[in-house]
N, C-alpha and C positions, 0 to 999 in steps of 0.2 A: 704273560709275567714269568721272570726266569726264576727258576727254583733252585738252580745251583747255588751253593755256598761259595762265595768270593773272598780272597784275602786282599785287605785294602792297604795302599799305601796312604800317606799322609796327604799328597796331592789328590789322589782318588776321592779321599773323603771330602776335600776341598771342593771338588768337581761336584760331588753328592750334594753337598750344601747349596752350592750355585745352582744345581738342576732344581732342587727343592724350591728355592726362591723363585725361579723362573716358572714353575709350575704353579706358583700362587700359595706356598707354604711359608710363612714367614719365619725368619731364623729365630725370633725370639721365643715363638712357640716351641720350637725345637729345643733351645736352651732351657725354656720351663719344664719341658718333659724330662730332659736329660737330668735335671737337677732333682725332679720330683723322684724319678726313678732311683737316682743314686741315694737319695736319702732313706727311701724305702728299703732298698737292698741292705743298708747299714743297719738299720733297725730290725731286720729279719735275723741277722746274724751277731749282732751286738745290742742287745735289748738292753737298757737301763744304764748303759755307759754316758759318761760326760763326753761330748764330743767336741773336738778342736777341729774346725774347718780352715784349711790353709789354702788361700786363693791367690793366684797369679793375675796377670794384667789381662790376658786373652781370654778365648771364649772358654777355655778348661776352667780359668777362674770364675768366669760368668755362673757356669754350670755349678760350681761350688757355692757361691754366693745363693743361688736359687736353692740348692739343696739345704743351706743353712736357715731360709726362710721357711721352708716346709718342715724342717725338724722343730723349729720354734712354734710354728702353727700347730703341730701335734703335741705340743706340751712337753718337749723334750729340752733337757739342760745343753745348751750349745754355745760356743764361744768363736768368734769369727776373727780371723788375722788375714788382712788382704794388703796386697801390694797397691800403691796409688796408681793412677794414669790409666784406669780402664776406658775403653771406648767403645762406640756402638752398643750392640746388645748387652755386653758385660756392664757397660756404664749404667744402662737402664736397669739391670738386676741389682746394682749397687743402691741406687736410688731407691728401688722398691724395698730393700732391706732396710735402709734408714728411716722410709716411711713408716714403717712398723715399730720404729722405736727402738732397734737393735742397735747395739753399739759395735763397730768395727776397729779393732785394734791393728796397728802396723804389725807387719810379719815379725819384727824385731823383738816384739813383745811376747812371742810365745815362748812358753816353758813347759818342757814335757811333764814335769810333777805336778801340773795342776789339771791334767786331763786322763781319761782312761781309753779313749779311742780316737785316732787322726783320720779325718776325711782329707786326702791328698787331691787337691785340686789346683796345683801350681803349674804344671806343664802338661800340654798334651801332646801330640803326634806332631807338632809344627815345629819341633825344637831343631834348630839348624846347626848346633854345634854343643860340645861338652857345656856344662854349667860352670862357673867360674866364681869366684869372690864370695859374696855372702850367700847366693843362693847354693853354691856348692857346698858350704859349711852347713847349711840348713837341711839339705836333703841327706847329708851324712849324720846329722843330730837325730832327725827322725828316725833312721834305721837304728841308730845306737840306743835309741830311748828304750827301745824293746816293747813300746805300746803297739796294740794291734792297728794296723793301718789298712783303710780302704782306699783304693786308687781309683779316681774318676777317668775311665776311658784306658789310660796306661799309667804306671808308675812314673813320676816325674823324674826326669833326667835320661830315661832311656830314647834311644837306643846307645846312649854315651855313658861313660863313667864320669863323675859318680852318679848314683840314682838311688832313689829310694826302692826298697824292698817291701812289697805288700803282702798282706796276708789273704786279701780278698781285691780282685779287680773287677770293675764293672765295664765291660766292653760295650760302648755305645753305637748303636746303629749297624756295626760290622766288625768282624775280626780284623785286626791289623797284624802286620808283620812281626812286630813286638811280642804279640801273644804266642807265637807259634816258634819262632827261630831260637834255639839256644844260642848265647847263654842268657839272652833277655827273657826268655820264657819262664826262667827260674825265679826271676823277680816279681813275678805276678802273682804268685800264690794261686789260689783257687779262682777260676775265671768264669763270671757270669755274662752271657750274651744277652743284653737288654735291648729291646725295640725302643726308639724316641718318637714313632709316628711319622717316621720319615716316608713319603711317598715311594713305593716300590720302584717306579720308574726312574726315581732319581738315584737309586742305587744299582741299575743295570749297567754292568760295565764287562763286555764279554773278553776284553783284553786283560783283565785281571787274572789271577791263577785260581783254578778252582781248588777249594780246599776237599780233600777227601773225607767223606763222612758218610755214616751209616744209610741215609736216605738214597744217596746217589749210588753206593756200592751194592746194596742188596739186590737190585734188579738185575744184576750183572752175573751173580752165582749161576753156574750150571745146573741144571735139573737133570735128574736122572729118571729114565722112565721105568715102568715095573717090569719091563723085558730086558734091561740093561745086563751088558755082560763085560768081561774084562776087555775084549775087543772093541767095544763101541762107546767106551767112556774117555777114551783117549790113551795112546801108547807113545811114550815117551823115551828117547835115547840121550843118556848122559855120556858125554865123552871128555874124558880128562884122566888125571892121576900121574904123578911122576915122583918117584924114588920117596923122598920124605913126606910128599904130600898125597899120600894114599887115602886119607879121610876124607878129602873134598869132595871127589864124585859121590862116596858113599852118601855124605850129608845130602847133596843134590838129590840124589836118587830118593832118600827118606822124604825130602820135601815134596817131591813130585807125588810119591804115593800118598803122603797125608794130605795134600790138596785135592785128591781125587783121582790119580792116574789109575788107569786099570792095569797097564803092565809097564814096567820100566826095563829098559836093557842098560847096563853100564859097560861102556868100551873103555879099556884101558890098556896101556903098555905091558905086554906078556911078562916082563920082568919086574913089575910092581906087586906088592903085596897088597892089591886093594880087597877090601872086605865089604862088598855091596850088601844090602840087606837081603836076608835070605830069600825074600820073595823076588828079589830081581834077577833077571837072566844076565849072566856073565858072558862078556865077548872080550876076552884077552886078545890083542893083536900084536903082531911082530913090527907094523909100521901102520901108519894112518893112511887108509886108503878109502875111496868111497864104495867099492865093491864090497868090502866087508861090512861097512857101516850099514847099507843096504839090507843086511841081514835081519836088523832090528825092526824093519818095516815101522818106522816111527811116523807118527803124525807132527811132531815136535822136537826139537832138539835144544839141549843145552851144552855148550862145549866151552871149555878153558879151565874148568874149577881143578885146580892143582896141577895143570897141565905142564908147568915149567917150560923149557925150550922147546917142548913139541906142541905148545898151544897154537902157534900160527899154522903149522903143519895140520893139526887136526881140525882147526876151524875151516881152513881150506878144502879139506876133504869133506867135512860136512856140508859145504855150500853145494856139493854136487847132489845131495839127496834133495834139494829144491823144496825144503820145508821150513816152516816158522821157526826161527832160532834165536836162542838166548846167548849171547856173547858175554863171557865174564872172565876176570882175572886175565890169564895169559893170552886168551884169545883176543883181548883188546889191544889190537896192533893197527896202526895206520893202513897197512896193505889191506888187512883182513876188512877194515869197515869199508874201504874203498871199494873192495871187490862185493861185498855185501848190497851197498848202496847201488852198484851198477846192476846187480842182479834183480833188485825190486823185490826181493823176499821180505816178508813180515819179520821183522828183526828188531830184538831188544838189547841194548847195552846196559851194563849194571856197573858202572865204574865207582869206585870210591874216590875221595879227592886225591889222593896220590895218582891213581890211574888215570883220572881226568887231567891232571897237571901234565902228565907225560903226553896225552894225546893232544891238549892244547897248548903245550909250550908255556905253560903259566905256572908260577910258585904255587904249591899246594895250599899255602896259607890264603892265597888271593881267593882260589876255589872254595874253600871252606867258608870265607868271609862273605863271598858274593856267589851263593850257589845258584839262585835263579838265573842270573847274567851267564854264569859258566855253563849251564844245562842249556840254555838258549843258543848260545855261541856253537855248543857242540851239534845241536840238533839243525842248525842252519847249516852247518858245514857238511852235513850228511843227510840230506833230505830223504825220508822216507824210513829213517831208522828212529825208534823210540829211545830216548835217553833216560836212564833211572839212574840219577846222581845220589847215591847213598848218603846219609849223614843224618844231622840231627836239626830239623827232619830231613826225610828224603824228598827230592824234587824232580819232577818229570817233566820232559818238554819233548815235543813232536811236530815237523814240519812235514807235511805230506809232499811226497815227490812231484805231485801234479799241481801242487797249490800255485795260484796266481799270485797270492800274497805272502810275504816272508814271514808275516806274523806267525808265531807258533802256537800250538795247544800247549797250556802250562797247568800243573798241577802241583800242589804240594801236601804230604801226607799228614794226616792229623793223629796217627797211632804211632805206637813205638816209644822208648825210653831209653834213657843212658845205660841201664844194666845190659843192653844189648850189643854193647861194645865189647864183644869177644869173638875169637876166631871161629870161623866156620858159618858165621851168620848169613853172609852173602851167598855161600854155596846152597844154603837150605832156600833162599829167595829165588836163586836161578832155576831151582827145580820147581818151585811153585809155580813160577810164571810159565815156564814150559809146560806144565800140566794143563794150565788154564788155556793155553794156546792150543793144545793138543785136543781139548774139550770143545774147541770151536770159536773160541774168544779171540777178537782181533787183538793185534799186538798192543794197540793203545788201552783198550779194555782190560787185558790180560795183566798188563803192567801195572794200571792203576788197582785193580782188585788184588793183584798179587802182592803189592806192596801194603795196602791196607790190611790184608788178612795177616800177612807176616808180622806186621807191627802189632796187630791186635792179639795174636798169640803170644807175643812178647810181653804184652801189658798182662795177660793172664798168668804169666810165669814169674812176673817181675819180683814177687816176694819169696818165692820158692825155688827159683832156679836161674842160672847164669849162662848155661850151655846152649849151644845151637841146636843139638838133638833135642833139647828139653822144649825149645821153641817149636821144632818141627812136631812133637807128640801134641802139643797143644793145639794144633791147627784144625782138626776135627771140632773142637770145643768152639774156636773162633768161628768157624763156619757155620755151626749149628747155631750159635748166638746170633750171628748176622741174619741167617735165614728167619729166625723166630722174632726178630725185633727186639732183642734183649741186649742190644749193644749201647753203650754210652759212650759220647764222644768226650773228648778231654775237657770241652767247655760244657757249661750248664745253661740251659735257657732260664732267664728271669722268670720266676713264677709269681702270679698274684694270688 
């Protein structure tokens, strides 16, 4: 049985439903479980409210009809408003509701002033385009009503506009793209992940992105032995800095130290006033050359942060060290990527959408809109290099250079928040990933764990800090929280 948490598309969930049916698990049983769970979660959070259940024609509407039947069976006040024309299991759910003597009103009869909470079961993940006409007006009216809204699976209308803004979303069977990617995630409110009894084999799909969460990340943490010393837990070289960007390599060094590096050396142009952390070794250079960089005796390198026009030269010099490397900022150049791909070194790229746009020759808006596709394209173009496409959320992709299949490893980070959109965050991240590679983690594992911890530290200081160095300072707390199993992911499991 697969233990990895996956992120599902609408098609992937349809495939899972089909597999469940083939395994002998009827769709009507899944619908009944989904509706019962939705009703129970609503009551757990909005006890004593009069509920309006809004149901569409499809399976999402069927879930809502079942939820209404369970609310009624449990003695709650409920009013049902549904579209006509249900088919299959949804039609059966409608007949079951009518058999109990409940009245079903048309959706046009719904008035917000007659209820105190809304269960949104209008549309699920299968929506093929933006809502128009009556339905567009209805979802806007629901949101404008100010009533608490509980969404079944996803808020109706997503991933398009207009859409409902929910206070609580009950993700059924698995988390979907809309639950994670901004701006859609903001419309989901609090997210509960609930099982609907689907056979685990039906949900297995290794082609889907892994969702980085604490059960998978905790085993990747480096463990220090009792006789550890600064030379045994990882030595990192940070190479960057250029005139006005003197803070970037310092932040990378701070990130490396706070992520557990034993010794950090900061190499920078001698004419720059770089001020590394006082614990770091300073290595001012008159030119970027491999002989000077060898002095750091590094086990991993982070290069490019604030390097300006010297970024390419610094990265190519660092290539001569033959060490695992993080390429960031000005080191993200086509010539550099090609050289590192040929060398076969463990390498991590950390572009933001603007830098990925330059590397792929695509508009940055397109990169931001389709980050999974962009990360995959970049990973396929440079096999052997791990791609960390920073954003909301950060996406990772990797195609091994010896892979027989072009299908990449994919992952999406579940930590982090919009307050981290400030200068220097990427510099800290580069240092974190380099420290983890210096501690012996593979490029793929270091990238996943580094991104997760960086976002987790950002979550810890979201209410008190907005600066990159504050996130770096919170890394030890994030690491310890993960180690002790005290970390919560952005979603919550439904609990009985």
